[in-house]
KEBAVO-971140 format. One record per residue (C-alpha): residue in three letters; residue number from 1; x, y, z. Coordinates in Angstrom, 2 decimals. Each point is the difference from the previous one (the first is absolute). Layout:
<atoms>
+------+------+---------+---------+---------+
| resn | resi |       X |       Y |       Z |
+------+------+---------+---------+---------+
|  ALA |  NUM |       X |       Y |       Z |
...
+------+------+---------+---------+---------+
</atoms>
This chain:
<atoms>
+------+------+---------+---------+---------+
| resn | resi |       X |       Y |       Z |
+------+------+---------+---------+---------+
|  MET |    1 |    2.05 |   16.76 |   -1.04 |
|  ALA |    2 |   -1.57 |   -2.00 |   -2.82 |
|  GLY |    3 |   -1.27 |    1.56 |   -3.19 |
|  ALA |    4 |   -3.58 |    0.93 |   -0.71 |
|  LEU |    5 |   -2.66 |   -2.68 |   -0.15 |
|  PRO |    6 |   -2.03 |   -0.45 |   -3.21 |
|  ASP |    7 |   -3.36 |    1.78 |   -0.25 |
|  GLY |    8 |   -2.33 |   -2.91 |   -0.71 |
|  GLU |    9 |   -3.75 |    0.34 |    0.40 |
|  PRO |   10 |   -1.52 |    1.36 |    3.23 |
|  VAL |   11 |   -0.47 |   -2.36 |    2.94 |
|  PRO |   12 |   -3.54 |    0.10 |    1.47 |
|  LEU |   13 |   -0.15 |    1.89 |    3.30 |
|  ASP |   14 |   -1.00 |   -3.18 |    1.82 |
|  GLY |   15 |    2.74 |   -2.04 |   -1.70 |
|  SER |   16 |   -2.52 |   -2.37 |   -1.57 |
|  LEU |   17 |    0.97 |   -2.34 |   -2.83 |
|  PRO |   18 |   -1.95 |   -1.30 |   -3.03 |
|  PRO |   19 |   -1.99 |   -3.16 |    0.86 |
|  ALA |   20 |    1.91 |   -1.94 |   -2.65 |
|  ALA |   21 |    3.26 |    0.71 |    1.83 |
|  THR |   22 |   -1.24 |   -1.20 |    3.37 |
|  ALA |   23 |   -1.90 |   -3.06 |   -1.22 |
|  ALA |   24 |    2.90 |   -2.40 |    0.55 |
|  VAL |   25 |    2.17 |    1.96 |    2.42 |
|  GLY |   26 |    2.66 |   -2.15 |    1.63 |
|  LYS |   27 |   -0.53 |   -2.97 |   -2.34 |
|  ASN |   28 |    3.73 |   -0.07 |   -0.68 |
|  GLY |   29 |    0.97 |    1.30 |    3.43 |
|  PHE |   30 |   -0.37 |    3.30 |    1.81 |
|  ALA |   31 |    2.74 |    2.17 |    1.52 |
|  VAL |   32 |    0.15 |    3.27 |    1.90 |
|  TYR |   33 |    2.86 |    2.46 |   -0.35 |
|  VAL |   34 |    0.48 |    2.76 |    2.59 |
|  HIS |   35 |    2.24 |    2.88 |   -1.05 |
|  VAL |   36 |    1.82 |    1.81 |    2.81 |
|  PRO |   37 |    1.59 |    3.10 |   -1.60 |
|  PHE |   38 |    2.41 |    1.09 |    2.73 |
|  CYS |   39 |    3.79 |   -0.16 |   -0.03 |
|  ALA |   40 |    2.55 |    1.32 |    2.46 |
|  SER |   41 |    2.16 |    1.17 |   -2.93 |
|  ARG |   42 |   -0.05 |   -0.26 |   -3.78 |
|  CYS |   43 |    2.38 |   -2.40 |   -1.72 |
|  GLY |   44 |    1.71 |    1.44 |   -3.06 |
|  TYR |   45 |   -1.48 |   -2.58 |   -2.40 |
|  CYS |   46 |   -3.56 |    0.01 |    1.37 |
|  ASP |   47 |   -2.92 |    0.91 |   -2.27 |
|  PHE |   48 |   -2.79 |   -1.41 |    2.19 |
|  ASN |   49 |   -2.97 |    1.95 |    1.35 |
|  THR |   50 |    1.63 |    0.71 |    3.36 |
|  TYR |   51 |    0.56 |    3.07 |    2.15 |
|  THR |   52 |    2.38 |    1.11 |    2.71 |
|  SER |   53 |   -1.23 |    2.28 |    2.79 |
|  SER |   54 |    1.31 |    3.08 |   -1.81 |
|  GLU |   55 |   -1.85 |   -0.97 |   -3.20 |
|  LEU |   56 |   -3.37 |   -0.75 |    1.56 |
|  GLY |   57 |   -1.29 |    3.45 |    0.92 |
|  GLY |   58 |   -3.24 |    0.22 |    1.96 |
|  GLY |   59 |   -3.03 |   -2.24 |   -0.04 |
|  ALA |   60 |    1.67 |   -3.37 |    0.45 |
|  SER |   61 |    1.97 |   -1.68 |    2.76 |
|  ARG |   62 |    1.33 |   -3.39 |    0.98 |
|  GLU |   63 |   -1.89 |    0.19 |    3.28 |
|  THR |   64 |   -3.43 |    0.18 |   -1.67 |
|  TYR |   65 |    0.77 |   -2.10 |   -3.06 |
|  ALA |   66 |   -1.47 |   -3.30 |    1.26 |
|  ASP |   67 |   -3.33 |    1.70 |    0.69 |
|  THR |   68 |    0.02 |    1.50 |   -3.50 |
|  VAL |   69 |    0.59 |   -3.39 |   -1.65 |
|  LEU |   70 |   -2.77 |   -1.50 |    2.11 |
|  GLN |   71 |   -2.30 |    2.74 |   -1.29 |
|  GLU |   72 |    0.71 |   -1.07 |   -3.55 |
|  LEU |   73 |   -0.59 |   -3.62 |    0.94 |
|  LYS |   74 |   -3.35 |    0.89 |    1.56 |
|  LEU |   75 |   -1.01 |    1.84 |   -3.17 |
|  VAL |   76 |    0.78 |   -2.92 |   -2.31 |
|  THR |   77 |   -1.19 |   -2.91 |    2.12 |
|  ASN |   78 |   -3.32 |   -0.18 |   -1.81 |
|  VAL |   79 |    1.48 |    0.43 |   -3.49 |
|  ILE |   80 |    1.20 |   -3.59 |   -0.24 |
|  LYS |   81 |   -0.50 |   -3.18 |    1.97 |
|  PRO |   82 |    2.99 |   -2.27 |   -0.68 |
|  PRO |   83 |   -0.32 |   -3.53 |    1.36 |
|  LYS |   84 |    3.22 |    0.53 |    1.97 |
|  VAL |   85 |    3.22 |    2.01 |    0.14 |
|  ASP |   86 |    2.87 |   -2.28 |   -0.99 |
|  THR |   87 |    2.87 |    2.43 |    0.55 |
|  VAL |   88 |    0.65 |    3.45 |    1.48 |
|  PHE |   89 |    3.11 |    2.03 |   -0.82 |
|  PHE |   90 |    1.05 |    3.23 |    1.72 |
|  GLY |   91 |    2.39 |    1.89 |   -2.26 |
|  GLY |   92 |    1.40 |    3.45 |   -0.30 |
|  GLY |   93 |    1.81 |    2.01 |    0.89 |
|  THR |   94 |    0.89 |   -1.53 |    3.31 |
|  PRO |   95 |   -3.07 |   -1.57 |    1.63 |
|  THR |   96 |    1.98 |   -0.66 |    3.17 |
|  LEU |   97 |    0.25 |    3.73 |    0.67 |
|  LEU |   98 |   -3.55 |   -0.43 |    1.28 |
|  ALA |   99 |   -0.50 |   -1.47 |    3.45 |
|  ALA |  100 |   -0.34 |   -3.79 |   -0.07 |
|  ASP |  101 |   -3.40 |    0.37 |    1.62 |
|  ASP |  102 |   -1.14 |    2.30 |   -2.83 |
|  LEU |  103 |    0.99 |   -2.58 |   -2.62 |
|  GLY |  104 |   -1.83 |   -2.57 |    2.10 |
|  ARG |  105 |   -3.13 |    2.15 |    0.10 |
|  ILE |  106 |   -0.04 |    0.30 |   -3.79 |
|  LEU |  107 |    0.44 |   -3.76 |   -0.37 |
|  ALA |  108 |   -2.82 |   -0.63 |    2.48 |
|  GLY |  109 |   -2.19 |    2.40 |   -1.97 |
|  ILE |  110 |    0.64 |   -1.95 |   -3.20 |
|  ASP |  111 |   -0.90 |   -3.22 |    1.80 |
|  ASP |  112 |   -3.20 |    1.55 |    1.38 |
|  ALA |  113 |   -0.98 |    1.41 |   -3.39 |
|  TRP |  114 |    0.73 |   -2.89 |   -2.34 |
|  GLY |  115 |    1.36 |   -2.90 |    2.07 |
|  LEU |  116 |    3.51 |   -1.41 |   -0.14 |
|  ALA |  117 |    0.25 |   -3.50 |   -1.43 |
|  PRO |  118 |    1.39 |   -2.67 |    2.34 |
|  GLY |  119 |    3.76 |    0.13 |   -0.39 |
|  ALA |  120 |   -0.09 |    3.35 |   -1.82 |
|  GLU |  121 |    3.42 |    1.42 |   -0.85 |
|  VAL |  122 |    0.50 |    3.37 |    1.71 |
|  THR |  123 |    3.14 |    1.91 |   -1.00 |
|  THR |  124 |    1.53 |    3.31 |    0.87 |
|  GLU |  125 |    2.95 |    1.70 |   -1.60 |
|  ALA |  126 |    2.53 |    1.52 |    2.39 |
|  ASN |  127 |    3.25 |    1.87 |   -0.02 |
|  PRO |  128 |    2.53 |   -1.77 |    2.22 |
|  GLU |  129 |    0.53 |    3.02 |    2.23 |
|  SER |  130 |   -3.76 |    0.46 |    0.57 |
|  VAL |  131 |   -0.50 |   -3.22 |    2.01 |
|  ASP |  132 |    1.38 |   -1.57 |    3.16 |
|  PRO |  133 |   -0.75 |   -3.31 |    1.76 |
|  GLU |  134 |   -2.87 |    1.41 |    2.08 |
|  TYR |  135 |   -1.64 |    1.66 |   -3.01 |
|  LEU |  136 |    0.28 |   -3.24 |   -1.97 |
|  ARG |  137 |   -1.55 |   -2.01 |    2.84 |
|  ARG |  138 |   -2.93 |    2.42 |    0.12 |
|  LEU |  139 |   -0.52 |   -0.29 |   -3.75 |
|  ARG |  140 |    0.06 |   -3.77 |    0.19 |
|  GLY |  141 |   -2.54 |    0.15 |    2.81 |
|  HIS |  142 |   -2.35 |    1.97 |   -2.25 |
|  GLY |  143 |    0.06 |   -2.76 |   -2.61 |
|  PHE |  144 |    2.78 |    1.03 |   -2.38 |
|  ASN |  145 |    1.81 |   -3.13 |   -1.17 |
|  ARG |  146 |    2.29 |    1.27 |   -2.78 |
|  ILE |  147 |    2.40 |    2.94 |   -0.16 |
|  SER |  148 |    2.00 |    1.47 |   -2.87 |
|  LEU |  149 |    3.08 |    1.98 |    1.01 |
|  GLY |  150 |    1.72 |    2.48 |   -2.30 |
|  MET |  151 |    3.64 |   -1.00 |    0.18 |
|  GLN |  152 |    1.20 |    1.10 |   -3.47 |
|  SER |  153 |    3.69 |   -0.72 |    0.71 |
|  ALA |  154 |    2.51 |   -1.12 |    2.60 |
|  ALA |  155 |    2.63 |    2.43 |   -1.31 |
|  PRO |  156 |    0.19 |    3.31 |    1.90 |
|  GLY |  157 |    1.08 |    1.92 |   -3.11 |
|  VAL |  158 |   -2.97 |   -1.28 |   -2.00 |
|  LEU |  159 |   -2.40 |    0.92 |    2.80 |
|  ARG |  160 |    1.42 |    3.54 |   -0.03 |
|  ILE |  161 |   -0.55 |    0.34 |   -3.76 |
|  LEU |  162 |   -3.59 |   -1.19 |    0.48 |
|  ASP |  163 |   -0.50 |    2.39 |    2.96 |
|  ARG |  164 |   -0.99 |   -2.88 |    2.26 |
|  LYS |  165 |    0.16 |    0.80 |    3.71 |
|  HIS |  166 |    0.58 |   -3.42 |    1.56 |
|  THR |  167 |    3.42 |   -1.50 |    0.60 |
|  ALA |  168 |    1.26 |   -2.87 |   -2.14 |
|  GLY |  169 |   -0.70 |   -2.68 |    2.61 |
|  ARG |  170 |   -3.36 |    1.22 |    1.23 |
|  ALA |  171 |   -2.26 |   -1.69 |   -2.59 |
|  PRO |  172 |    1.23 |   -3.57 |    0.62 |
|  GLN |  173 |   -0.24 |    0.62 |    3.74 |
|  ALA |  174 |   -3.58 |    1.28 |   -0.36 |
|  ALA |  175 |   -0.82 |   -3.12 |   -2.02 |
|  ARG |  176 |    1.28 |   -2.20 |    2.82 |
|  GLU |  177 |   -2.02 |    2.04 |    2.52 |
|  ALA |  178 |   -3.13 |   -0.53 |   -2.12 |
|  ARG |  179 |    0.57 |   -3.74 |    0.03 |
|  GLU |  180 |    0.46 |    0.08 |    3.77 |
|  ALA |  181 |   -3.24 |    1.99 |    0.30 |
|  GLY |  182 |   -1.84 |   -2.85 |   -1.74 |
|  PHE |  183 |   -0.39 |    1.24 |   -3.57 |
|  GLU |  184 |   -0.54 |   -3.02 |   -2.23 |
|  HIS |  185 |    1.51 |    1.58 |   -3.10 |
|  VAL |  186 |    2.67 |    2.69 |   -0.33 |
|  ASN |  187 |    1.16 |    1.70 |   -3.20 |
|  LEU |  188 |    3.03 |    2.16 |   -0.67 |
|  ASP |  189 |    0.02 |    2.37 |   -2.98 |
|  LEU |  190 |    3.19 |    0.63 |   -1.98 |
|  ILE |  191 |    0.79 |    2.61 |   -2.65 |
|  TYR |  192 |    2.85 |   -0.75 |   -2.38 |
|  GLY |  193 |    1.82 |    2.09 |   -2.59 |
|  THR |  194 |    0.41 |    3.12 |    2.16 |
|  PRO |  195 |    2.79 |    2.27 |   -1.30 |
|  GLY |  196 |    3.21 |   -0.92 |    1.79 |
|  GLU |  197 |   -1.19 |   -3.46 |    1.06 |
|  THR |  198 |    2.66 |   -2.65 |   -0.65 |
|  ALA |  199 |   -0.48 |   -3.70 |   -0.61 |
|  ASP |  200 |    1.46 |   -0.59 |    3.48 |
|  ASP |  201 |   -2.51 |    2.44 |    1.52 |
|  PHE |  202 |   -2.90 |   -1.95 |   -1.49 |
|  ALA |  203 |    1.51 |   -3.35 |    0.97 |
|  ARG |  204 |    0.24 |    1.29 |    3.57 |
|  SER |  205 |   -3.66 |    1.03 |   -0.10 |
|  LEU |  206 |   -1.03 |   -3.44 |   -1.23 |
|  ARG |  207 |    2.00 |   -1.72 |    2.74 |
|  ALA |  208 |   -1.61 |    2.24 |    2.62 |
|  VAL |  209 |   -3.46 |   -0.86 |   -1.32 |
|  VAL |  210 |    0.65 |   -3.74 |    0.02 |
|  ASP |  211 |    1.61 |    0.10 |    3.44 |
|  SER |  212 |   -2.97 |    1.92 |    1.47 |
|  GLY |  213 |   -2.27 |   -3.04 |   -0.28 |
|  VAL |  214 |   -2.77 |    1.64 |   -2.04 |
|  ASP |  215 |   -2.20 |   -2.16 |   -2.23 |
|  HIS |  216 |   -0.64 |    2.57 |   -2.73 |
|  VAL |  217 |    2.17 |    2.43 |   -1.99 |
|  SER |  218 |   -0.99 |    2.68 |   -2.49 |
|  ALA |  219 |    2.75 |    1.49 |   -2.17 |
|  TYR |  220 |   -0.59 |    2.83 |   -2.42 |
|  ALA |  221 |    2.25 |    1.91 |   -2.40 |
|  LEU |  222 |    0.28 |    3.68 |    0.86 |
|  ILE |  223 |   -2.40 |    2.07 |   -2.08 |
|  VAL |  224 |    0.62 |    3.73 |   -0.09 |
|  GLU |  225 |   -3.25 |    1.95 |   -0.25 |
|  ASP |  226 |   -0.24 |    3.55 |   -1.32 |
|  GLY |  227 |   -0.44 |    2.55 |    2.74 |
|  THR |  228 |    1.93 |   -1.88 |    2.66 |
|  ARG |  229 |    3.09 |    1.34 |    1.71 |
|  MET |  230 |    2.06 |   -2.82 |   -1.50 |
|  ALA |  231 |   -1.13 |    0.88 |   -3.52 |
|  GLY |  232 |    1.15 |    3.56 |    0.58 |
|  ARG |  233 |    3.39 |   -1.16 |    1.19 |
|  MET |  234 |    0.40 |   -2.12 |   -3.11 |
|  ARG |  235 |   -0.98 |    2.84 |   -2.32 |
|  ARG |  236 |    2.64 |    2.17 |    1.68 |
|  GLY |  237 |    2.61 |   -2.72 |   -0.49 |
|  GLU |  238 |    0.57 |   -0.52 |    3.73 |
|  ILE |  239 |   -0.63 |   -3.74 |   -0.27 |
|  PRO |  240 |   -0.23 |   -2.26 |   -3.08 |
|  TYR |  241 |   -3.20 |   -1.46 |   -1.39 |
|  PRO |  242 |   -0.67 |   -3.70 |    0.71 |
|  SER |  243 |    1.41 |   -2.54 |   -2.44 |
|  ASP |  244 |   -2.24 |   -2.65 |   -1.56 |
|  ASP |  245 |    2.98 |   -2.36 |   -0.30 |
|  VAL |  246 |    0.85 |    0.40 |    3.67 |
|  ALA |  247 |   -3.64 |   -0.56 |    0.95 |
|  ALA |  248 |   -0.02 |   -3.26 |   -1.98 |
|  ASP |  249 |    3.17 |   -1.16 |    1.76 |
|  ARG |  250 |   -1.53 |    0.81 |    3.38 |
|  TYR |  251 |   -3.16 |   -1.95 |   -0.84 |
|  LEU |  252 |    2.02 |   -3.05 |   -0.96 |
|  ALA |  253 |    1.94 |    0.31 |    3.25 |
|  ALA |  254 |   -3.25 |    0.16 |    1.95 |
|  GLU |  255 |   -1.39 |   -3.09 |   -1.73 |
|  ALA |  256 |    3.18 |   -1.96 |    0.64 |
|  ALA |  257 |    0.35 |    0.95 |    3.66 |
|  LEU |  258 |   -3.67 |   -0.35 |    0.88 |
|  SER |  259 |   -0.54 |   -3.30 |   -1.81 |
|  GLU |  260 |    3.07 |   -1.44 |    1.72 |
|  ALA |  261 |   -1.51 |    1.08 |    3.34 |
|  GLY |  262 |   -3.30 |   -1.77 |   -0.70 |
|  PHE |  263 |   -2.06 |    2.84 |   -1.45 |
|  GLY |  264 |   -1.94 |   -0.49 |   -3.20 |
|  TRP |  265 |   -1.24 |    2.74 |   -2.30 |
|  TYR |  266 |   -3.75 |    0.21 |   -0.46 |
|  GLU |  267 |   -0.18 |    3.47 |   -1.60 |
|  VAL |  268 |    2.81 |    1.69 |   -1.88 |
|  SER |  269 |    0.99 |    2.17 |    2.99 |
|  ASN |  270 |   -1.09 |   -2.26 |    2.86 |
|  TRP |  271 |    1.41 |   -3.14 |    1.64 |
|  ALA |  272 |   -1.40 |   -2.14 |    2.82 |
|  THR |  273 |    1.14 |   -3.06 |    1.93 |
|  SER |  274 |   -3.37 |   -1.76 |   -0.45 |
|  ASP |  275 |   -3.41 |    0.45 |   -1.58 |
|  GLU |  276 |   -1.33 |    1.06 |    3.41 |
|  ALA |  277 |    2.59 |    2.79 |    0.18 |
|  ARG |  278 |   -1.13 |    1.62 |   -3.26 |
|  CYS |  279 |   -1.75 |    3.36 |    0.36 |
|  ARG |  280 |   -3.62 |   -0.98 |   -0.45 |
|  HIS |  281 |   -1.10 |    3.63 |   -0.19 |
|  ASN |  282 |    2.16 |    0.74 |   -3.02 |
|  LEU |  283 |   -1.00 |   -3.27 |   -1.60 |
|  LEU |  284 |   -3.63 |    1.16 |    0.16 |
|  TYR |  285 |    0.99 |    3.16 |   -1.89 |
|  TRP |  286 |    1.94 |   -1.99 |   -2.56 |
|  THR |  287 |   -2.79 |   -2.52 |   -0.64 |
|  GLY |  288 |   -2.93 |    2.36 |   -0.49 |
|  ALA |  289 |   -1.69 |    0.12 |    3.40 |
|  ASP |  290 |   -2.10 |    2.88 |    1.34 |
|  TRP |  291 |    1.39 |    2.42 |    2.55 |
|  TRP |  292 |   -1.01 |    3.16 |    1.82 |
|  GLY |  293 |    2.60 |    2.65 |    0.76 |
|  LEU |  294 |   -0.49 |    2.20 |    3.06 |
|  GLY |  295 |    1.90 |    3.25 |    0.49 |
|  PRO |  296 |    1.14 |    3.00 |   -2.07 |
|  GLY |  297 |    1.10 |   -0.92 |   -3.51 |
|  ALA |  298 |   -0.96 |   -3.66 |    0.52 |
|  HIS |  299 |   -1.12 |   -1.90 |   -3.10 |
|  SER |  300 |   -2.77 |   -2.61 |   -0.07 |
|  HIS |  301 |   -1.37 |   -2.53 |   -2.46 |
|  VAL |  302 |   -3.32 |   -1.82 |    0.13 |
|  GLY |  303 |   -1.57 |   -1.85 |   -2.93 |
|  GLY |  304 |    1.79 |    1.93 |   -2.72 |
|  VAL |  305 |   -0.47 |    3.44 |    1.60 |
|  ARG |  306 |    3.20 |    1.68 |    1.13 |
|  TRP |  307 |    0.04 |    3.18 |    2.06 |
|  TRP |  308 |    2.35 |    2.11 |    2.08 |
|  ASN |  309 |   -0.35 |    2.30 |    2.98 |
|  VAL |  310 |    1.08 |    3.63 |    0.21 |
|  LYS |  311 |    3.71 |    0.20 |    0.76 |
|  HIS |  312 |    0.53 |    2.47 |    2.81 |
|  PRO |  313 |   -0.80 |   -1.16 |    3.56 |
|  ALA |  314 |   -1.67 |    3.31 |    0.88 |
|  THR |  315 |   -2.26 |   -0.12 |   -3.08 |
|  TYR |  316 |   -0.76 |   -3.64 |    0.74 |
|  ALA |  317 |   -0.97 |    0.81 |    3.59 |
|  GLY |  318 |   -2.10 |    2.96 |   -1.13 |
|  LYS |  319 |   -2.05 |   -2.14 |   -2.39 |
|  LEU |  320 |   -0.77 |   -2.46 |    2.74 |
|  LEU |  321 |   -0.98 |    2.74 |    2.42 |
|  GLU |  322 |   -2.55 |    1.06 |   -2.63 |
|  GLY |  323 |   -1.29 |   -3.58 |   -0.07 |
|  VAL |  324 |    0.88 |   -0.59 |   -3.64 |
|  SER |  325 |    2.28 |   -2.45 |   -1.77 |
|  PRO |  326 |    3.67 |    1.05 |   -0.21 |
|  GLY |  327 |    0.14 |   -1.50 |   -3.51 |
|  GLN |  328 |    1.53 |    2.34 |   -2.56 |
|  GLY |  329 |   -0.73 |   -1.94 |   -3.18 |
|  ARG |  330 |   -0.69 |   -3.42 |   -1.44 |
|  GLU |  331 |    0.04 |   -1.95 |   -3.24 |
|  LEU |  332 |   -1.86 |   -3.02 |   -1.33 |
|  LEU |  333 |    2.48 |   -2.45 |   -1.48 |
|  SER |  334 |   -0.92 |   -1.58 |   -3.31 |
|  ALA |  335 |    0.39 |   -3.72 |   -0.59 |
|  GLU |  336 |    3.13 |    0.79 |   -2.02 |
|  ASP |  337 |    1.41 |    2.16 |    2.81 |
|  ARG |  338 |   -0.49 |   -2.80 |    2.49 |
|  HIS |  339 |    1.55 |   -2.56 |   -2.34 |
|  VAL |  340 |    3.11 |    2.12 |   -0.56 |
|  GLU |  341 |    0.46 |    0.60 |    3.74 |
|  ASP |  342 |   -0.53 |   -3.68 |    0.75 |
|  VAL |  343 |    2.69 |   -1.02 |   -2.50 |
|  MET |  344 |    2.41 |    2.67 |    1.26 |
|  LEU |  345 |   -0.27 |   -1.26 |    3.57 |
|  ARG |  346 |   -0.24 |   -3.75 |   -0.52 |
|  VAL |  347 |    3.00 |   -0.20 |   -2.33 |
|  ARG |  348 |    2.14 |    1.15 |    2.94 |
|  LEU |  349 |   -1.16 |   -2.92 |    2.17 |
|  ARG |  350 |    1.77 |   -3.34 |    0.26 |
|  GLU |  351 |   -3.28 |   -1.75 |   -0.82 |
|  GLY |  352 |   -0.15 |    2.01 |   -3.22 |
|  ILE |  353 |   -3.06 |    0.27 |   -2.21 |
|  ALA |  354 |   -1.76 |   -2.30 |   -2.44 |
|  LEU |  355 |    1.41 |    0.35 |   -3.52 |
|  ASP |  356 |   -3.44 |    0.31 |   -1.52 |
|  ARG |  357 |   -0.40 |    3.33 |    1.83 |
|  VAL |  358 |    3.00 |    1.70 |   -1.60 |
|  ASP |  359 |    1.18 |    0.95 |   -3.49 |
|  GLN |  360 |    1.28 |   -3.21 |   -1.60 |
|  VAL |  361 |    2.52 |    1.64 |   -2.35 |
|  GLY |  362 |    1.58 |    1.94 |    2.84 |
|  ALA |  363 |    0.09 |   -3.08 |    2.23 |
|  LYS |  364 |    1.74 |   -2.09 |   -2.68 |
|  GLN |  365 |    2.62 |    2.68 |   -0.49 |
|  ALA |  366 |    0.59 |    0.26 |    3.76 |
|  LEU |  367 |    0.41 |   -3.78 |    0.13 |
|  ALA |  368 |    2.51 |    0.09 |   -2.86 |
|  ASN |  369 |    1.95 |    2.70 |    1.84 |
|  GLY |  370 |    0.30 |   -2.17 |    3.12 |
|  LEU |  371 |   -2.33 |    2.16 |    2.06 |
|  LEU |  372 |   -2.64 |   -2.68 |    0.69 |
|  ASP |  373 |    0.21 |   -3.41 |    1.64 |
|  PRO |  374 |   -0.33 |   -2.54 |   -2.87 |
|  HIS |  375 |   -1.46 |   -2.74 |    2.21 |
|  ALA |  376 |   -2.73 |    2.29 |    1.32 |
|  TYR |  377 |   -0.58 |    1.20 |   -3.57 |
|  GLU |  378 |   -0.66 |   -3.57 |   -1.11 |
|  ASP |  379 |   -2.59 |   -0.22 |    2.78 |
|  GLY |  380 |   -1.73 |    3.14 |   -1.24 |
|  ILE |  381 |    1.38 |    2.38 |    2.62 |
|  LEU |  382 |    2.12 |    3.12 |   -0.51 |
|  THR |  383 |    2.64 |    0.05 |    2.76 |
|  LEU |  384 |    3.10 |    2.18 |    0.04 |
|  THR |  385 |    3.52 |   -1.38 |    0.12 |
|  LEU |  386 |    2.62 |    1.80 |    2.06 |
|  ARG |  387 |    1.02 |    1.96 |   -3.10 |
|  GLY |  388 |   -3.67 |    0.65 |   -0.65 |
|  ARG |  389 |   -0.37 |    1.50 |    3.45 |
|  LEU |  390 |    2.79 |    2.46 |   -0.83 |
|  LEU |  391 |   -1.98 |    0.99 |   -3.12 |
|  ALA |  392 |   -3.51 |   -0.40 |    1.43 |
|  ASP |  393 |   -1.20 |    3.40 |   -1.22 |
|  ALA |  394 |    1.07 |   -0.83 |   -3.57 |
|  VAL |  395 |   -1.77 |   -3.38 |    0.16 |
|  ILE |  396 |   -3.17 |    1.67 |    1.23 |
|  ARG |  397 |    0.07 |    2.53 |   -2.84 |
|  ASP |  398 |    0.32 |   -2.81 |   -2.53 |
|  VAL |  399 |   -2.74 |   -2.27 |    1.33 |
|  VAL |  400 |   -2.75 |    2.43 |    1.06 |
+------+------+---------+---------+---------+
</atoms>
């Protein structure tokens, strides 16, 4: 389970926000995130706020979870009045451990409370083994039009190291089933740099992704978080720590294979076959929109106020039974805080950021080091080159 949340200042019992924060809510877009904290088993690398049945204890259950989330939604409906909901994203955990009808009820509640925009993007994450064709058809019938499947690898040995439960071929098959069920956009997630993964293993994963017919791919380097089972195995010397050099090689392999197959990068770790296939929900995060997070541990941001809910599902449910906000703490971001976060996120995007919004000395040095596109630089835009994408964190440190 994830580490402790920061303290912050208290959240009002009714969840209300300062008038200055709500004055222009949704001006740059409005999203809703729904956290579903249940997993059938815990992967060795996972540090998310998720719980297996044995970890939950009393006071929370999958069967009553949709009603609990709808209670939170009812509580906050009058806090803000966004003009529309542009995107909804169900994450976890494994949202598809809930009944499809329960996910549909939550989505309908969001529509009733705030109103879905015409053509709103509605995504759920899913583990490949948690869905089948009938489940996917039911989800599509409830209005879900995008799905993100956790594939991680096509190599059985890599899946074992990661403690993934699905077979190597299940994720691409689930992606094809989602397409057949009518999902407009389908993503597969990959993790690269797992101990024991070979270049051939990753090449096989990339081929499987391309052959599955998806229109979006996310690929992330393995990050080992303290407190996870994998971190413990590495400390004991059972498996080696990830290699930065190997991770760089894997990223270059992903860029080569995906670009050849017609995918284009639009964020350092994300590729899509078209602008329409990009994840609009994540783009709202990355470009400074407002969003409300429902569920235990969910984070929200509206008008420069950021807050987070209590982590444990039982504590979350108990707060709502008392009729009070499940918010644990919040913070008011300063203008400088918001600027730094905006630079950190926009530098990672293909569209980049205007040069007059970043440190000029750092930008010139990054250009001299071959990390920025010189043509975009001449046009007043900071855009990463391929080498710059490999060193994105260093570029960000230099230009903030």
